C-alpha positions in Angstrom: 134.0 -32.0 -209.1 133.8 -32.1 -212.9 131.1 -34.5 -214.1 132.4 -36.0 -217.3 130.1 -37.8 -219.7 129.6 -41.4 -218.7 131.3 -44.0 -220.8 129.6 -47.3 -221.4 130.6 -50.6 -223.0 128.0 -53.0 -224.4 130.0 -55.6 -226.1 128.7 -58.5 -224.2 125.7 -59.6 -222.1 127.3 -58.0 -219.1 127.1 -54.2 -219.1 129.5 -52.0 -217.2 129.1 -48.3 -216.5 131.9 -46.0 -215.4 131.0 -42.5 -214.3 132.1 -40.2 -211.6 129.5 -40.1 -208.9 130.9 -38.3 -205.9 127.4 -37.8 -204.5 126.1 -41.2 -205.0 125.2 -41.5 -201.3 123.3 -38.3 -201.4 121.5 -39.5 -204.5 120.5 -42.8 -202.8 119.3 -40.8 -199.8 117.1 -38.6 -202.0 115.8 -41.6 -203.9 115.0 -43.3 -200.6 113.1 -40.3 -199.4 111.2 -40.1 -202.7 110.3 -43.8 -202.4 109.3 -43.3 -198.8 106.8 -40.7 -199.9 105.4 -43.0 -202.5 103.1 -45.9 -201.8 104.6 -47.8 -204.7 107.6 -50.1 -204.2 111.0 -49.2 -205.5 111.5 -50.2 -209.2 113.9 -53.1 -209.6 115.1 -52.3 -213.2 115.4 -56.0 -214.0 113.6 -58.8 -215.7 111.6 -61.0 -213.3 112.7 -64.6 -213.1 109.3 -65.9 -214.1 109.6 -64.1 -217.5 112.9 -65.8 -218.5 111.1 -68.7 -220.1 108.6 -66.6 -221.9 108.9 -63.3 -223.7 112.5 -62.8 -222.5 113.6 -66.0 -224.3 111.6 -65.2 -227.5 113.1 -61.8 -228.2 116.5 -63.1 -229.1 120.0 -62.5 -227.9 120.4 -59.1 -229.5 117.2 -57.7 -228.0 118.1 -59.1 -224.6 121.4 -57.2 -224.7 119.4 -54.1 -225.8 117.0 -54.4 -222.9 119.8 -55.1 -220.3 121.6 -52.0 -221.4 118.4 -49.9 -221.2 117.7 -51.2 -217.7 121.2 -50.3 -216.6 120.7 -46.8 -218.1 117.4 -46.4 -216.4 118.8 -47.5 -213.1 121.5 -44.8 -213.3 118.9 -42.2 -214.4 116.7 -43.1 -211.4 119.6 -42.4 -209.0 120.3 -39.0 -210.5 118.7 -35.8 -209.2 118.8 -34.1 -212.6 117.4 -36.8 -214.8 117.3 -34.8 -218.0 121.0 -34.0 -217.7 121.8 -37.6 -216.9 119.9 -38.7 -220.0 121.9 -36.3 -222.1 125.2 -37.5 -220.6 124.3 -41.2 -221.2 123.2 -40.5 -224.8 126.5 -38.7 -225.4 128.5 -41.6 -224.0 126.6 -44.0 -226.2 127.1 -41.7 -229.2 123.3 -41.3 -229.6 122.9 -44.8 -231.0 119.4 -46.0 -232.0 117.0 -46.0 -229.1 119.4 -44.2 -226.8 118.9 -40.5 -227.6 118.3 -38.3 -224.6 114.6 -37.9 -225.4 114.1 -41.6 -225.9 115.9 -42.5 -222.7 113.7 -40.0 -220.7 110.5 -41.3 -222.3 111.4 -44.9 -221.6 112.4 -44.1 -218.0 109.0 -42.7 -217.2 107.1 -45.3 -219.2 108.9 -48.0 -217.2 108.2 -46.3 -213.9 104.5 -46.1 -214.8 104.1 -49.6 -216.1 106.8 -51.5 -214.2 107.0 -53.8 -217.2 110.3 -54.4 -219.0 108.5 -55.1 -222.2 108.0 -51.4 -222.8 111.8 -51.3 -223.5 111.7 -53.8 -226.4 112.5 -52.5 -229.8 109.5 -54.0 -231.4 110.7 -53.4 -234.9 113.7 -55.7 -234.2 112.1 -58.2 -231.8 111.7 -60.7 -234.6 108.9 -63.1 -235.6 109.6 -65.4 -232.7 108.3 -62.7 -230.4 105.2 -61.9 -232.4 104.2 -65.4 -233.8 103.1 -67.1 -230.6 99.9 -68.6 -229.3 100.6 -67.3 -225.8 99.1 -63.9 -225.0 101.6 -61.1 -225.3 99.3 -58.5 -223.7 95.9 -58.2 -222.0 93.4 -61.0 -222.6 90.9 -60.3 -225.3 88.0 -61.1 -223.1 89.2 -58.6 -220.5 89.6 -55.9 -223.2 86.0 -56.5 -224.2 84.9 -56.2 -220.6 86.9 -53.0 -220.2 85.3 -51.6 -223.3 81.8 -52.4 -222.0 82.7 -50.5 -218.8 83.7 -47.5 -220.9 80.4 -47.6 -222.9 78.4 -47.9 -219.7 79.9 -44.7 -218.3 77.9 -41.8 -219.8 80.7 -39.3 -219.5 84.3 -40.3 -219.5 86.7 -43.3 -219.7 88.3 -42.1 -216.5 85.0 -43.0 -214.7 85.1 -46.5 -216.3 88.7 -46.9 -215.0 87.7 -46.0 -211.5 84.9 -48.6 -211.8 87.3 -51.3 -212.9 89.6 -50.7 -210.0 86.6 -50.7 -207.6 85.5 -54.1 -209.0 89.1 -55.4 -208.7 89.4 -54.3 -205.1 85.9 -55.1 -203.8 84.6 -57.7 -206.3 81.5 -55.5 -206.6 80.6 -52.7 -209.0 78.9 -49.4 -208.1 75.5 -51.0 -208.5 76.3 -53.7 -206.0 76.7 -56.5 -208.5 79.1 -59.3 -207.4 81.9 -60.5 -209.6 83.2 -64.0 -209.0 85.9 -63.6 -211.7 87.0 -60.9 -214.1 86.6 -61.9 -217.8 89.9 -63.1 -219.4 91.5 -64.2 -216.1 91.3 -67.7 -214.7 92.2 -66.4 -211.2 91.6 -63.1 -209.6 94.4 -60.9 -211.0 97.1 -59.8 -208.5 98.8 -56.5 -208.2 102.1 -56.2 -210.1 105.2 -55.9 -207.9 106.0 -52.5 -209.2 102.5 -51.0 -209.3 99.3 -50.9 -207.3 97.2 -52.7 -209.9 97.6 -55.8 -212.1 100.2 -55.7 -214.8 99.0 -53.9 -217.9 96.2 -52.2 -216.0 97.6 -48.7 -216.1 95.2 -46.0 -217.2 97.4 -45.0 -220.1 97.5 -48.6 -221.4 93.8 -49.3 -220.9 92.8 -46.0 -222.6 94.6 -47.3 -225.7 92.2 -50.2 -225.7 89.1 -48.1 -225.1 86.2 -48.2 -227.7 86.5 -45.9 -230.7 84.6 -42.7 -231.0 81.6 -44.3 -232.8 81.1 -46.9 -230.1 81.4 -44.4 -227.3 79.0 -42.0 -228.9 76.4 -44.5 -229.9 76.4 -45.9 -226.4 76.3 -42.6 -224.6 74.1 -40.5 -226.9 72.6 -42.8 -229.5 72.7 -43.5 -233.2 71.8 -40.0 -234.4 74.8 -38.5 -232.6 77.1 -41.3 -233.6 76.3 -40.8 -237.3 79.0 -38.2 -237.5 81.6 -41.0 -236.9 80.5 -43.4 -239.5 80.4 -43.6 -243.3 78.3 -40.8 -244.8 76.2 -40.6 -247.9 77.4 -37.9 -250.4 75.4 -36.6 -253.3 76.0 -34.0 -256.0 73.9 -31.4 -257.7 75.3 -32.6 -261.1 72.5 -33.4 -263.6 69.8 -31.7 -261.4 67.2 -29.4 -262.9 65.9 -26.2 -261.4 62.7 -27.0 -259.5 63.5 -30.7 -259.1 64.1 -30.4 -255.4 62.8 -27.8 -253.0 64.1 -27.7 -249.4 61.9 -26.2 -246.7 62.8 -25.2 -243.2 61.9 -22.6 -240.6 64.2 -20.4 -238.5 64.2 -17.8 -235.8 66.5 -14.9 -236.6 69.1 -13.8 -234.1 67.6 -10.3 -234.1 65.3 -8.1 -232.1 62.9 -5.8 -234.0 60.3 -3.2 -232.9 56.8 -4.2 -233.8 54.7 -0.9 -233.8 51.4 -2.2 -235.0 49.2 -4.1 -232.6 51.3 -4.8 -229.5 54.1 -2.1 -229.9 56.9 -4.2 -228.4 60.2 -5.9 -229.2 59.8 -9.2 -231.0 62.0 -11.9 -232.5 61.4 -12.4 -236.3 60.4 -15.8 -237.5 60.7 -17.1 -241.0 60.1 -19.9 -243.5 62.4 -20.5 -246.4 62.4 -22.5 -249.6 65.8 -23.3 -251.3 66.1 -24.8 -254.8 68.7 -27.5 -254.6 70.0 -27.3 -258.2 70.6 -23.5 -258.2 71.2 -23.1 -254.4 68.9 -20.1 -254.6 66.6 -19.2 -251.7 63.8 -18.2 -254.1 61.0 -17.9 -251.5 61.1 -16.6 -247.9 58.6 -15.0 -245.5 58.8 -13.2 -242.2 56.5 -13.2 -239.2 56.8 -11.6 -235.8 56.7 -13.8 -232.7 53.7 -12.0 -231.1 52.0 -13.0 -227.9 48.4 -14.3 -227.7 45.8 -13.3 -225.2 47.4 -15.6 -222.6 50.8 -13.9 -223.0 52.4 -16.9 -224.7 54.6 -16.2 -227.7 53.2 -17.6 -230.9 55.8 -19.4 -232.9 55.4 -20.6 -236.5 52.7 -23.3 -236.9 51.9 -25.9 -239.5 49.2 -23.6 -240.8 51.9 -21.1 -241.7 53.8 -23.8 -243.5 50.8 -24.7 -245.6 50.3 -21.2 -246.7 54.0 -20.9 -247.6 53.9 -24.1 -249.7 50.8 -22.9 -251.6 52.6 -19.6 -252.3 55.6 -21.5 -253.7 53.5 -23.6 -256.0 51.3 -20.7 -257.1 53.9 -18.0 -257.4 56.9 -20.0 -258.6 55.7 -23.3 -259.8 56.8 -27.0 -260.2 58.2 -29.2 -262.9 55.5 -30.7 -265.0 57.7 -33.3 -266.7 59.2 -36.7 -265.9 61.4 -35.3 -263.2 58.6 -33.7 -261.2 59.3 -31.7 -258.0 60.2 -33.1 -254.6 59.4 -31.1 -251.5 62.0 -31.9 -248.9 60.5 -31.2 -245.5 61.0 -32.1 -241.8 58.7 -33.5 -239.1 58.6 -30.3 -237.0 57.1 -26.9 -237.9 58.0 -27.1 -241.6 56.0 -30.3 -242.1 53.5 -31.4 -244.7 50.8 -33.9 -243.5 49.4 -36.7 -245.6 46.1 -35.0 -246.3 47.8 -31.8 -247.6 50.3 -34.0 -249.6 47.3 -35.7 -251.3 45.7 -32.4 -252.3 49.0 -31.2 -253.7 49.3 -34.3 -255.8 45.7 -33.8 -257.0 46.3 -30.2 -258.0 49.6 -31.0 -259.8 48.6 -34.2 -261.5 51.0 -36.2 -259.3 54.0 -34.2 -260.4 54.8 -32.9 -256.9 55.7 -35.4 -254.2 56.9 -35.0 -250.6 60.1 -36.4 -249.1 60.7 -36.5 -245.4 63.7 -37.2 -243.3 63.4 -40.5 -241.4 62.5 -40.5 -237.7 64.9 -42.8 -235.9 63.7 -44.3 -232.6 65.6 -47.7 -232.8 68.0 -48.1 -229.9 71.7 -48.6 -230.6 71.6 -52.2 -229.4 69.3 -54.5 -227.6 68.8 -53.7 -223.9 68.3 -50.0 -224.4 64.9 -48.3 -224.3 63.5 -46.7 -227.4 64.8 -43.3 -228.0 62.9 -40.1 -228.6 62.3 -39.7 -232.3 64.9 -37.6 -234.1 65.3 -36.6 -237.7 68.4 -36.6 -239.8 69.9 -33.0 -239.8 72.0 -33.8 -242.9 68.7 -34.5 -244.8 68.4 -30.7 -245.4 72.1 -29.7 -244.8 72.0 -27.3 -247.8 69.4 -25.0 -246.3 70.9 -25.2 -242.9 74.2 -24.1 -244.4 72.3 -21.2 -246.1 70.9 -20.2 -242.8 74.4 -20.0 -241.4 75.3 -17.7 -244.3 72.3 -15.5 -243.5 73.3 -15.1 -239.9 76.9 -14.2 -240.9 75.7 -11.6 -243.3 73.2 -10.0 -240.8 75.5 -10.0 -237.8 76.2 -6.3 -238.3 72.6 -5.3 -237.9 71.7 -3.6 -234.6 70.0 -5.4 -231.7 71.6 -8.8 -232.1 70.6 -11.6 -229.7 73.7 -13.7 -230.2 73.5 -17.3 -231.2 72.7 -18.3 -227.6 72.5 -16.9 -224.1 76.2 -17.3 -223.6 77.1 -15.3 -226.7 74.6 -12.5 -226.2 76.0 -8.9 -226.5 76.9 -7.3 -223.2 75.0 -4.1 -224.1 71.7 -5.9 -224.7 70.3 -5.2 -221.3 70.8 -1.4 -221.5 69.8 -1.3 -225.1 66.5 -2.9 -224.5 65.8 -0.7 -221.5 66.4 2.4 -223.5 64.3 1.1 -226.4 61.4 0.4 -224.0 61.6 4.0 -222.8 61.4 5.3 -226.4 58.4 3.1 -227.1 56.6 4.6 -224.1 57.6 8.1 -225.3 56.3 7.4 -228.8 52.8 7.0 -227.4 52.9 10.6 -226.1 54.2 12.3 -229.2 52.3 13.7 -232.1 52.3 11.6 -235.3 54.8 14.0 -236.9 57.2 13.9 -234.0 56.8 10.1 -233.8 58.1 9.8 -237.3 61.3 11.6 -236.2 61.9 9.4 -233.1 64.9 7.2 -233.4 65.1 3.7 -231.8 68.2 1.6 -231.0 66.1 -1.4 -232.3 65.1 -1.4 -235.9 61.4 -1.2 -236.7 59.8 -4.0 -238.6 59.4 -2.4 -242.0 63.0 -1.3 -242.1 64.3 -4.6 -240.9 62.3 -6.4 -243.6 63.7 -4.1 -246.3 67.3 -4.8 -245.0 66.6 -8.6 -245.0 65.3 -8.4 -248.6 68.6 -6.8 -249.6 70.6 -9.4 -247.7 68.8 -12.3 -249.4 69.3 -10.6 -252.8 73.0 -10.2 -252.2 73.4 -13.8 -251.1 71.5 -15.2 -254.0 73.6 -13.0 -256.4 77.0 -13.9 -255.0 79.6 -15.2 -257.4 82.5 -15.8 -255.0 81.1 -19.1 -253.7 82.3 -22.7 -253.7 79.1 -24.5 -254.1 79.5 -28.3 -254.5 79.2 -29.7 -258.0 78.9 -26.2 -259.6 81.4 -26.7 -262.4 80.2 -30.2 -263.2 76.6 -28.9 -263.4 77.7 -26.4 -266.1 76.9 -23.4 -264.0 79.8 -21.4 -265.4 80.1 -18.7 -268.1 82.8 -16.8 -269.8 83.4 -13.0 -269.7 85.5 -10.8 -271.9 86.8 -7.2 -272.1 88.3 -4.9 -274.7 91.4 -4.2 -272.6 92.7 -4.7 -269.0 91.3 -1.3 -268.2 87.8 -2.0 -269.4 85.0 -3.7 -267.4 84.2 -7.3 -267.9 81.3 -8.0 -270.2 79.0 -11.0 -270.6 78.9 -13.7 -273.2 75.5 -12.4 -274.3 77.0 -9.0 -275.1 79.7 -10.7 -277.1 77.1 -12.7 -279.1 75.2 -9.5 -279.8 78.2 -8.1 -281.8 77.4 -8.3 -285.5 79.6 -10.1 -288.0 82.3 -9.7 -289.1 83.3 -7.6 -286.1 82.5 -10.5 -283.8 84.9 -12.9 -285.6 87.6 -10.2 -285.5 87.0 -9.7 -281.8 87.2 -13.5 -281.2 90.7 -13.6 -282.9 91.9 -10.6 -280.8 90.7 -12.2 -277.5 92.3 -15.5 -278.4 95.7 -13.8 -278.6 95.4 -12.3 -275.2 94.3 -14.6 -272.3 94.1 -11.6 -270.0 91.0 -10.4 -271.8 88.9 -13.5 -271.1 88.0 -15.4 -267.9 85.6 -18.0 -266.7 83.1 -17.0 -264.0 80.8 -19.0 -261.8 77.1 -18.1 -262.2 75.3 -16.8 -259.2 72.5 -18.9 -257.7 70.0 -16.3 -258.8 71.3 -16.5 -262.4 70.9 -20.3 -262.5 67.4 -20.0 -260.9 66.2 -17.3 -263.4 67.5 -19.4 -266.3 65.6 -22.5 -265.2 62.4 -21.0 -263.8 60.9 -20.6 -267.3 60.5 -24.4 -267.3 58.2 -24.4 -264.3 54.4 -24.5 -264.3 52.5 -22.5 -261.8 49.5 -23.8 -260.0 46.5 -21.5 -260.8 45.8 -19.3 -257.8 42.1 -20.1 -258.0 43.0 -23.7 -257.0 44.0 -22.4 -253.5 40.7 -23.6 -251.9 41.4 -27.1 -253.3 44.9 -27.1 -251.9 44.0 -25.8 -248.5 40.4 -26.9 -247.8 37.4 -24.8 -246.9 38.5 -24.5 -243.3 41.1 -22.0 -244.3 38.5 -19.7 -245.8 37.2 -16.6 -243.9 33.7 -15.2 -244.5 33.7 -11.6 -245.6 31.0 -9.1 -246.7 31.3 -6.6 -249.5 31.0 -3.1 -248.2 31.5 0.2 -249.8 32.8 -1.4 -253.0 35.5 -3.3 -251.2 36.3 -6.5 -249.3 38.6 -5.2 -246.5 40.8 -7.4 -244.4 42.7 -6.3 -241.3 45.6 -8.5 -240.2 48.4 -6.7 -238.3 50.8 -9.7 -238.9 50.5 -9.0 -242.7 50.2 -5.2 -242.7 49.6 -2.5 -240.2 47.1 -0.9 -242.6 43.9 -2.5 -243.8 44.1 -4.5 -247.0 41.5 -3.3 -249.5 40.3 -5.3 -252.5 38.0 -3.5 -255.0 35.1 -5.7 -256.0 34.4 -3.9 -259.3 36.8 -5.4 -261.9 36.8 -6.3 -265.5 35.7 -9.8 -264.7 33.7 -9.4 -261.5 30.7 -7.1 -260.6 30.0 -7.7 -256.9 27.3 -5.9 -254.9 27.5 -4.5 -251.4 26.1 -6.9 -248.8 27.2 -10.1 -250.7 29.1 -12.6 -248.6 31.9 -14.9 -249.7 34.6 -17.2 -248.3 37.9 -15.5 -248.8 41.4 -17.0 -249.0 44.2 -14.6 -248.5 47.8 -16.1 -248.5 49.8 -14.1 -245.9 52.9 -14.8 -248.0 51.2 -13.4 -251.1 48.7 -10.8 -249.9 48.1 -9.2 -253.2 45.5 -11.6 -254.4 42.2 -12.6 -252.7 40.4 -15.8 -253.8 36.6 -15.8 -253.4 34.4 -18.8 -253.2 30.8 -19.4 -252.4 29.8 -21.4 -249.2 30.2 -24.6 -251.1 33.8 -23.8 -252.2 33.0 -23.0 -255.8 35.5 -20.3 -257.0 33.8 -17.0 -257.8 37.0 -15.1 -258.8 40.2 -13.5 -257.7 40.5 -9.9 -256.5 43.6 -7.8 -256.7 44.8 -5.7 -253.8 44.6 -2.0 -254.3 48.0 -0.3 -253.8 48.3 2.7 -251.5 51.0 4.9 -252.9 52.7 7.8 -251.1 51.2 11.2 -251.7 54.6 12.2 -253.2 54.5 9.2 -255.5 53.0 11.0 -258.5 53.2 8.0 -260.8 51.4 5.8 -258.2 48.8 8.4 -257.6 48.1 8.8 -261.3 47.8 5.1 -261.6 45.2 5.1 -258.9 43.3 7.9 -260.6 43.4 6.1 -263.9 41.9 3.0 -262.3 39.2 5.1 -260.6 38.3 6.8 -264.0 38.2 3.4 -265.7 35.8 2.0 -263.1 33.7 5.1 -263.3 33.4 4.8 -267.1 32.5 1.2 -266.9 29.9 1.7 -264.2 28.4 4.7 -266.1 28.3 2.7 -269.3 26.3 0.0 -267.5 23.8 2.6 -266.2 23.6 4.2 -269.6 22.6 0.9 -271.2 19.7 0.6 -268.8 18.5 4.1 -269.7 19.0 4.0 -273.4 15.4 4.8 -274.1 15.6 8.0 -272.1 18.7 9.0 -273.9 17.0 8.3 -277.2 14.1 10.5 -276.4 16.4 13.2 -275.2 18.3 13.0 -278.5 15.1 13.2 -280.5 14.0 16.2 -278.6 17.2 18.0 -279.3 17.1 17.2 -283.0 13.4 18.4 -283.2 14.1 21.6 -281.5 17.2 22.3 -283.6 15.2 21.8 -286.7 12.5 24.2 -285.6 15.1 26.8 -284.7 16.6 26.6 -288.1 13.3 26.7 -289.9 13.5 23.2 -291.2 10.6 20.7 -291.5 10.1 18.7 -288.4 10.2 15.0 -288.2 6.5 15.0 -287.4 5.6 16.9 -290.5 7.9 14.7 -292.6 6.0 11.7 -291.2 2.7 13.3 -292.2 3.9 14.0 -295.7 5.1 10.5 -296.3 1.9 8.9 -294.9 -0.1 7.2 -297.6 -3.3 7.8 -295.8 -3.1 11.6 -296.1 -6.1 13.2 -297.9 -5.6 15.9 -300.5 -7.0 18.4 -298.1 -4.5 17.2 -295.5 -1.8 17.4 -298.0 -2.8 21.0 -298.9 -2.9 21.8 -295.2 0.7 20.5 -294.8 1.9 22.4 -297.9 0.2 25.6 -296.6 1.8 25.2 -293.2 3.7 28.3 -292.1 6.8 26.3 -291.5 6.9 25.3 -295.2 6.1 28.7 -296.6 8.9 31.1 -297.5 9.7 33.2 -294.5 8.2 36.6 -294.6 11.2 38.1 -292.7 14.6 37.1 -291.6 14.9 35.5 -288.1 16.2 37.9 -285.5 18.8 35.3 -284.3 21.7 33.7 -286.1 23.3 30.1 -286.1 25.6 31.0 -283.2 22.6 31.9 -281.1 20.9 28.6 -281.9 23.9 26.6 -281.0 24.3 28.5 -277.7 20.7 27.8 -276.8 20.9 24.1 -277.7 
C-alpha cells in the first residue's frame, strides 16, 4: 500500500496525526519485542503529572504546544520500523518548520530515549525568561556536580571509570574503597531511578560528561602541575631588543644515530652531545660530540657534569661574554647540563660578575592539599628554543644511515640485520691489513665521517634563511638585496654600498623604478651571530685553572721535547704539544699540571703544583703526507725551532767562536803576506826598545818578498 506523507495539524493544544498505517499491529508487535529485550521500561512520550506545576507551567503556552507536538511525533517515530524514513515523512508533512527537520526529529528522538526527560525537547531559545529566571533548580544540584567532578579527578584514567564508581555508590551506598555514604551531596533523600531509565534523572553518562572537570583540572589531578601547565595561561617572550651574547641556552642530547667507534673499543656507539644556543641570533654557535663508551664494568658512560664544565669553559674562552650592563645569562637545567654553585662563583670571579646563571625552577609542590610531594621536575619551556633546535637537527639528519628512530616503537625494521652485518665487518677488519682495512665499507658510518657530516648539518641549519623565527623582523634581523636584472643573481646591500658615486645614485634610481629588482631578506642565524660576536669579550685561556679548580689538572712530564696526551675520546692518535716555543723553554723531565679542554684540544694550559700558570702550549698539527702546504708549515716550524735552539747554544760558546774567528783572520793574513795581529801589537807597544823595533822591522814578513809566492788568491781562499 502506498505510504503517503503524514499530514499534521497543530493549531491547538490537541494534536491530531493522520497517516496510513496498514501495519500498525506489526509495528506494535516489533516494538513490544524490542522492549521485551530491553531492561528499560517503555517510553511514555508524555509530561509526568508531577512536572505540570513546575517547568511545564513556566515554559509558556507556545512551548507547551511545541513539546506536545514533538512528543506526538516521537511516539509515531517510535512505532515505525524505519525511523529515518518516518522522520523524513513527518518533516515533509510539517513543511520542515523550525525544530522539525528530519535530522532534528531523529536527534531528539534518541536524546529522549536516552534521557527519558521531556525537557530535552524544549526550544531553549524561545522558552522565555520565566523558564530561566527561577530559584528552583532546573538541572542537577550544584553540590552533586562538585561531587561528580571529584569522582572524575580521583580516577587516574577516564571519566567512564568515575561514572561506574558513581553508579556503584548509588546502588550499594559504598565506594570501591569500602567507604559508606549516608547521602549523596546535593540530594536530601537518596535519589530514585527515573521511570524511563535505570538511574536517577539527569544521571546519564552523556549528561554527566558535560559536567566533568575541564582539561586543566583533570590533568593536574591525575598527573600534576607540570603536566597541567599546557592547559593554563602561558608566559610569552620575544627576542626583540636582545643582544648577541645576552642569553646562552645549554642542553645535552643523545643523537638518534649509531656510529662505528674504531679507536679503543671498536664497536657501535650512540653519539652524545652538548650544545649552546644564543637566544638573540638563534645560532647554535658551540657544540661538542662524545661517544657513549662502556667503562670497565660494561656500563655505558653518559655525559656528566664534568663534561658540562669543560663545555662552558670552552664557550667563555673561545666565544666570550658581554662585558657591559647587559651581561650574559647562562640558561641551564638541573640534570646533566647543570652548573653548580661553586662553579657559578668561579665564573663570576673570572668575568667580574658579568656572567650569571639562570636555572629552571624545580616544582615539587602538590596540586592541592592532601597529595604527597611530587618528584622534582623542571620547566621544559624554560629552554624551549634549544629543544626546538634539537628537533630541527633530528629532522635534518634523518637521512643519515643507521638511524635508531625516536624510540623503540619507531625503530627501522632493518636495524637488526644492519647491526649484525656491521658486527661481522668489525671482526673482519681486525684480520685485514691496514691498507685493506681502509677500503672496507661499513653500513654504519665511522665516527670521523659522522662528525664531519654533523658539522655540515649544523652549518646549514645556522645558515638557513627560510625560517620563521619569532620576533625576527622586530629585532631588525632583515636586510635588502638587489640585482641588475631578473636574470642576474641577487647581491647584498654591502655590494651596493661599495659602488662608487655617481654610479650608485644612478643605480638607486633604476632600482626604485623596478620593484622586481629589490627584495627584503631575513638574515640567517649565523649572520646575526657573526655581526654581534665582535662585542663579546673572551675569558683568557690561562684562567682555565681558576674556572675549573686544580682537581681538573692532570700531571704530565716533558719527554722528548713534547708533552703528550693520549685520550681516545678526543682523538684516536696521541696529542703532541711542543714545549719549545717563543715564550716557553721547557726541559725534559720537568713536571706540570696540565689542563686540556676536550672541546678545545688545541691548547694545553700548564701550571705548577700550586696552580700558578706557567704558560699555554699549542697542539702540533699532523698533516697528511699529501698535504704539501701542511708539511711545509711543519718543516718551517722545525727549522725555526732549530735556529732558536742553535742561537742559544751559540751564545753560550761565543768565546770559542771568537777564538776561531781570530785564528782564521791570522792565518789568512799570513797566507797573504800581511803583518800579523801579533806583530802589529808589538809595533804599537810603547815599551818596545830600539833593538826590538829593529828586530820587528827586519822581520822577514816585513821585508820585500824575495820571490813571488807559488800560490794565488784562489788557492788561499780554497784552503781557508
